[in-house]
C-alpha positions in Angstrom: -17.5 10.5 11.1 -20.3 8.0 10.8 -18.1 5.8 8.6 -15.3 5.7 11.2 -17.8 5.0 14.0 -19.3 2.1 12.0 -15.8 0.7 11.4 -14.9 0.9 15.0 -18.1 -0.8 16.0 -17.3 -3.6 13.5 -13.7 -3.9 14.9 -15.0 -3.5 18.5 -11.9 -1.6 19.4 -12.2 -0.9 23.2 -10.0 2.2 23.4 -7.4 4.0 21.3 -4.9 6.3 23.0 -4.7 9.8 21.4 -1.0 10.1 21.6 0.7 6.7 20.9 -2.1 4.5 19.8 -2.0 1.9 22.5 -5.1 0.2 23.6 -6.5 0.5 27.1 -6.0 -2.7 29.0 -9.2 -4.7 29.5 -10.0 -8.1 30.7 -11.2 -9.4 27.4 -9.4 -8.4 24.2 -11.6 -7.1 21.4 -12.3 -8.9 18.2 -10.2 -7.6 15.3 -10.7 -7.8 11.5 -8.6 -10.2 9.4 -8.2 -9.1 5.8 -7.3 -11.6 3.0 -5.8 -9.9 0.0 -6.5 -11.5 -3.4 -3.9 -10.4 -5.9 -5.3 -10.1 -9.4 -2.3 -11.6 -11.3 -1.3 -14.4 -8.9 -5.0 -15.5 -8.6 -6.1 -14.8 -12.2 -6.7 -18.3 -13.2 -8.0 -19.4 -9.8 -10.7 -16.6 -9.6 -11.9 -17.0 -13.2 -15.1 -18.9 -12.2 -17.9 -18.2 -9.8 -17.6 -21.7 -8.3 -14.0 -21.0 -7.4 -14.9 -17.7 -5.8 -17.7 -19.3 -3.8 -15.3 -22.1 -2.6 -12.6 -19.7 -1.4 -15.1 -17.3 0.2 -16.5 -20.2 2.2 -13.0 -21.4 3.1 -12.0 -17.9 4.3 -15.2 -17.6 6.3 -14.7 -21.0 7.9 -11.3 -20.0 9.5 -12.5 -16.6 10.7 -11.5 -14.2 7.9 -13.7 -11.1 8.2 -12.7 -9.0 5.2 -11.6 -9.7 1.6 -9.6 -7.3 -0.5 -10.0 -7.9 -4.2 -7.4 -6.5 -6.5 -9.3 -5.1 -9.5 -6.7 -2.8 -11.1 -3.3 -4.4 -11.8 0.2 -2.9 -11.8 -0.2 -2.8 -15.6 -3.1 -0.3 -15.3 -5.6 -2.8 -16.6 -8.9 -3.4 -14.8 -10.6 -6.7 -14.0 -14.0 -5.2 -14.9 -15.1 -3.5 -18.1 -14.0 0.1 -17.6 -14.8 3.1 -19.7 -11.3 4.4 -19.0 -8.8 1.6 -18.5 -8.0 -1.4 -20.7 -9.7 -4.6 -19.7 -7.5 -7.4 -18.3 -8.9 -10.2 -20.5 -6.0 -12.5 -20.4 -3.0 -13.4 -18.2 -0.5 -16.3 -18.7 -2.9 -18.1 -21.0 -6.1 -17.8 -19.0 -8.8 -15.8 -20.9 -11.8 -14.1 -19.4 -14.8 -12.8 -21.3 -15.4 -9.0 -20.9 -18.7 -9.6 -19.2 -17.1 -11.7 -16.4 -17.4 -9.5 -13.3 -15.1 -11.0 -10.6 -15.7 -8.1 -8.2 -19.4 -8.4 -8.2 -19.2 -12.2 -7.6 -17.0 -11.6 -4.6 -19.4 -9.0 -3.3 -22.4 -11.4 -3.8 -20.8 -14.4 -2.2 -18.9 -12.5 0.4 -21.9 -10.6 1.7 -23.9 -13.8 1.7 -21.2 -15.3 4.0 -21.2 -12.2 6.2 -17.8 -10.9 5.1 -16.9 -7.4 4.1 -15.5 -7.0 0.6 -13.2 -4.2 -0.6 -11.8 -3.4 -3.9 -8.0 -2.7 -4.3 -6.7 -0.5 -7.1 -3.1 0.2 -8.0 -3.0 4.0 -8.4 0.2 5.2 -10.0 1.4 1.9 -11.5 1.1 1.5 -15.3 3.3 -1.3 -16.5 4.7 -4.8 -15.8 8.2 -4.5 -17.1 8.9 -8.3 -17.1 6.1 -8.8 -19.5 6.5 -5.4 -21.3 2.8 -4.9 -20.8 0.6 -2.0 -19.6 -0.5 1.5 -20.4 3.1 2.9 -20.4 3.8 0.6 -23.4 0.5 1.1 -25.2 -2.0 3.8 -24.4 0.1 6.4 -22.5 3.9 6.1 -22.7 4.0 9.8 -22.1 2.8 9.3 -18.5 5.6 7.1 -17.3 8.1 8.3 -14.7 11.5 9.8 -15.7 14.3 8.2 -13.7 17.6 9.8 -12.6 20.2 7.1 -13.1 23.6 6.8 -11.4 25.4 7.7 -14.6 23.5 11.0 -14.5 21.1 10.2 -17.4 17.4 10.8 -17.3 15.5 7.9 -18.8 11.9 6.7 -19.0 11.2 4.0 -16.4 10.4 1.5 -19.2 14.0 1.5 -20.2 15.2 0.3 -16.7 16.5 -3.2 -16.5 16.1 -3.9 -12.7 12.4 -2.8 -12.1 9.4 -5.0 -12.6 6.9 -2.2 -11.9 6.5 0.6 -14.4 5.3 3.7 -12.4 3.6 6.8 -13.6 4.3 10.4 -12.7 2.0 11.3 -9.8 2.2 15.0 -10.4 1.0 14.9 -14.0 -2.5 16.4 -14.1 -3.6 14.0 -16.8 -2.5 11.0 -14.8 -4.3 12.3 -11.7 -7.6 13.0 -13.5 -7.5 9.6 -15.2 -6.9 7.8 -11.9 -9.6 9.7 -10.1 -12.1 8.9 -12.9 -11.4 5.2 -12.4 -11.9 5.4 -8.6 -15.2 7.2 -9.1 -16.2 4.7 -11.7 -15.5 1.9 -9.2 -17.6 3.6 -6.5 -20.5 4.0 -9.0 -20.3 0.5 -10.4 -20.1 -1.2 -7.0 -22.3 0.6 -4.6 -22.4 -2.4 -2.3 -18.6 -2.6 -2.0 -17.6 -2.0 1.6 -14.4 -0.1 0.8 -11.7 1.1 -1.6 -8.1 0.3 -0.8 -5.4 2.4 -2.5 -2.2 0.5 -3.4 1.0 2.0 -5.0 -0.1 5.5 -4.2 3.4 6.6 -4.5 6.5 7.5 -6.6 8.7 4.6 -7.9 11.6 5.6 -5.6 13.9 8.5 -4.7 15.1 8.5 -8.3 11.8 9.6 -9.8 10.2 11.6 -11.2 12.7 14.0 -12.7 10.7 15.0 -15.8 10.7 18.6 -17.1 7.1 18.8 -15.8 8.2 17.9 -12.3 11.0 20.5 -12.5 8.6 23.2 -13.5 6.0 22.3 -10.8 8.7 22.2 -8.1 10.1 25.6 -9.1 6.6 27.1 -9.0 5.8 25.5 -5.6 9.2 26.4 -4.0 9.9 29.7 -5.6 13.4 28.5 -6.6 14.8 28.5 -10.1 16.7 25.3 -10.1 19.8 26.1 -12.2 21.4 22.7 -12.1 18.7 20.0 -12.5 18.7 17.4 -11.1 22.1 18.0 -9.4 20.7 20.7 -7.1 18.2 18.1 -5.8 20.5 15.2 -5.4 23.7 13.8 -6.8 25.3 10.4 -7.4 28.6 9.1 -6.0 29.0 5.9 -7.8 25.8 4.1 -7.1 25.0 6.0 -3.9 22.8 9.1 -4.1 23.5 12.1 -1.9 21.1 15.0 -0.9 21.9 18.4 -2.4 20.8 22.0 -2.2 17.0 21.7 -2.5 16.6 18.1 -1.3 14.4 18.6 1.8 12.1 21.0 -0.1 11.9 18.4 -3.0 11.0 15.7 -0.5 8.3 17.9 1.0 6.9 18.9 -2.4 6.6 15.2 -3.5 4.7 14.4 -0.3 2.3 17.3 -1.0 1.7 15.8 -4.5 0.6 12.5 -2.9 -1.4 14.0 -0.1 -3.3 16.3 -2.5 -4.3 13.3 -4.6 -5.6 11.6 -1.5 -7.7 14.7 -0.7 -9.0 15.0 -4.2 -9.8 11.3 -4.5 -11.4 11.2 -1.0 -13.8 14.0 -2.0 -14.6 12.5 -5.4 -15.3 9.0 -4.1 -17.5 10.3 -1.2 -19.5 12.5 -3.6 -20.7 9.2 -5.1 -20.9 7.1 -2.0 -20.4 8.9 1.3 -20.5 5.6 3.3 -17.8 3.6 1.5 -14.6 3.1 3.5 -11.4 4.5 2.2 -8.1 2.7 3.0 -4.5 2.6 1.9 -1.6 0.1 2.0 2.0 1.3 2.4 5.1 -0.2 3.7 5.8 0.2 7.4 9.5 1.4 7.0 8.6 5.1 7.8 12.3 6.3 8.3 13.0 5.6 4.6 9.5 5.7 3.1 9.9 9.4 2.3 11.9 8.2 -0.7 8.6 7.1 -2.3 7.1 10.5 -1.8 4.7 9.4 0.9 3.9 10.6 4.4 1.4 8.1 5.7 1.5 9.6 9.2 -1.1 11.8 10.9 -0.7 15.5 10.8 -0.4 15.3 14.6 3.0 13.7 14.1 6.0 15.9 13.4 9.0 13.9 12.1 11.3 16.9 11.7 13.1 16.5 15.0 13.7 12.8 14.7 14.5 12.8 11.0 16.1 16.2 10.3 18.1 14.9 7.3 15.0 14.7 5.2 12.0 16.1 7.1 11.4 19.9 6.8 9.6 21.9 9.5 6.4 21.7 7.4 6.7 18.1 6.3 4.1 17.1 9.0 1.5 18.9 7.0 1.8 16.3 4.2 0.5 13.5 6.4 -2.7 11.9 5.2 -3.6 9.2 7.8 -6.4 11.5 9.0 -8.2 11.0 5.7 -8.3 7.2 6.0 -10.8 4.8 7.5 -8.5 1.8 7.1 -4.7 1.8 7.1 -2.7 -1.3 6.3 1.0 -1.1 7.1 3.4 -3.6 5.5 5.2 -5.4 8.3 7.2 -7.3 5.7 9.9 -8.6 8.0 11.0 -12.1 9.0 12.1 -10.9 12.4 9.0 -11.0 14.6 10.0 -9.5 17.9 12.3 -6.8 19.1 14.2 -9.5 21.0 14.9 -11.2 17.6 16.3 -7.9 16.4 18.8 -7.8 19.3 19.7 -11.5 18.6 20.2 -10.9 14.9 23.0 -8.3 15.2 25.7 -9.1 12.6 23.6 -11.8 11.0 21.4 -12.1 7.9 18.2 -10.2 8.4 15.9 -11.9 5.8 14.4 -10.6 2.6 14.5 -6.8 2.1 13.2 -6.3 -1.4 10.5 -3.7 -1.2 10.9 -0.2 -2.5 12.4 2.2 0.0 13.7 -0.4 2.4 17.1 -0.2 4.0 18.5 -3.7 3.3 20.8 -3.7 6.4 19.0 -1.8 9.1 18.6 -3.7 12.4 16.6 -1.1 14.4 13.4 -2.3 16.1 11.1 -0.9 13.4 12.4 -3.6 11.1 10.6 -6.3 13.1 6.8 -7.1 13.2 6.5 -6.0 16.8 8.6 -2.8 16.4 7.1 -1.9 13.1 3.6 -2.1 14.5 4.6 0.1 17.5 6.0 2.7 15.2 3.0 2.7 12.8 0.6 3.2 15.6 2.7 5.9 17.2 2.9 8.1 14.1 -0.8 7.6 13.1 -1.7 8.9 16.5 -5.0 7.0 16.8 -6.7 8.7 13.9 -7.2 5.4 11.9 -7.1 1.7 12.9 -3.7 0.2 11.9 -3.9 -3.3 10.3 -0.5 -5.1 10.3 0.2 -6.7 7.0 2.3 -9.9 6.4 3.9 -11.0 3.2 3.5 -14.8 3.5 6.1 -15.6 0.8 8.9 -14.1 2.9 8.6 -16.9 5.4 9.3 -19.5 2.7 8.6 -22.9 4.4 9.0 -21.6 8.0 5.4 -22.3 9.1 6.2 -21.8 12.8 7.8 -18.4 12.3 4.8 -17.3 10.1 2.4 -18.4 12.9 4.4 -16.3 15.4 4.2 -13.3 13.1 0.4 -13.7 12.8 0.0 -13.9 16.6 2.2 -10.9 17.1 0.2 -8.8 14.6 -3.1 -9.7 16.3 -1.6 -8.8 19.7 0.0 -5.5 18.5 -2.3 -3.9 16.0 -5.6 -2.3 16.9 -6.8 -2.6 13.3 -6.1 -6.4 13.0 -4.3 -8.4 10.4 -3.9 -8.3 6.6 -2.5 -11.4 4.8 -0.7 -11.0 1.5 -1.6 -13.1 -0.3 -4.2 -15.8 -0.7 -2.0 -17.6 -3.3 0.7 -18.2 -0.7 -1.7 -19.6 1.8 -3.2 -21.9 -0.8 0.1 -23.1 -2.2 1.5 -23.9 1.2 -1.8 -25.1 2.7 -1.2 -22.9 5.7 -4.9 -22.4 6.5 -4.5 -24.2 9.8 -1.6 -22.2 11.1 -3.3 -19.0 10.1 -6.5 -20.0 11.8 -4.8 -21.1 15.0 -2.7 -17.9 15.4 -5.1 -15.2 14.4 -7.5 -16.0 17.3 -7.3 -13.2 19.9 -7.0 -14.7 23.3 
């Protein structure tokens, strides 16, 4: 409770409604945090010196950024500090770092000196970069990778897929879970001055995974069903379109319990080391289809079974984990900013829709920045501040539309704004438009 109170004091949130997360109207809007995400791969060369870190910390401070999220565990499963458990990310695209180089500590030192909060981000159930054929699913632990149910009916390791870049692990594997918790605890022990830990890729790869023998056994034990035809009794394929089958809704609920139980276990383990560190999570905002990734990021106060009866069981609400978070970042990764733009876009191209679990054609309001923010705050029910996240690269060279998106998030989201990623702001030199539009009037 003290952690949440301190966070709310920092954010200066005036009031949060208990039912639909709307702020009470006041004459002066409260200040809100602005998070800048620093991706480890895209910024590997840039953040390989203390001078560069100091420069960008000062730059972020100068425009009003309040929080920095430093990616310290890549999608390959490699860490950017010398870990006892994970391989060290010593090189990327020709840039080499010595093992003793501690990027995270430098960010903490410079960030705190500048008055910014600094959080570490860790990819949880990711273990390989499939474009580079690199990561723990190729080297240390190939047995941990997800097994994917393909349209031709075959079950194959995810490393054999041609159209994925991210090699995901099996979240229900006890060895995977203990390994990931050990790394999270190690981070909390190594960086006691870090302000928070942000989970990323805390999920399954997609609806098509994991269909391993282990997952089948675990589901049968959890559900009490002997699945005679696996995986056809879970879902089937008609060409390249999957269809739900006999045990689909129970399977969806079980996968969500797998993810929630990990959040519960990690939460307890981290706070046993540092009870004051903030715990956060990033997910996509497209809740109506995010169940495909095995994730229920809603509050347990929200019951989706009436609105989404095709996939949400009566007990699905119990798998929500927003109540366990101090920070929640929702991915408003849409080029349509307002609900009015959704209405105007009917029958037209809707922009990039490339993230896992997205419906590429849906034109409901939740696929806009404004509508997505409303939905995220409604289903988290005020239990955690919601920060709206923008993927800068989606706006290509449309500086004006990006500025409108920034302003919309700052107006709509109690928990402020997250920018993904620093590299896109630097490459476009969009510091000015970010600064101008993130000011709360």
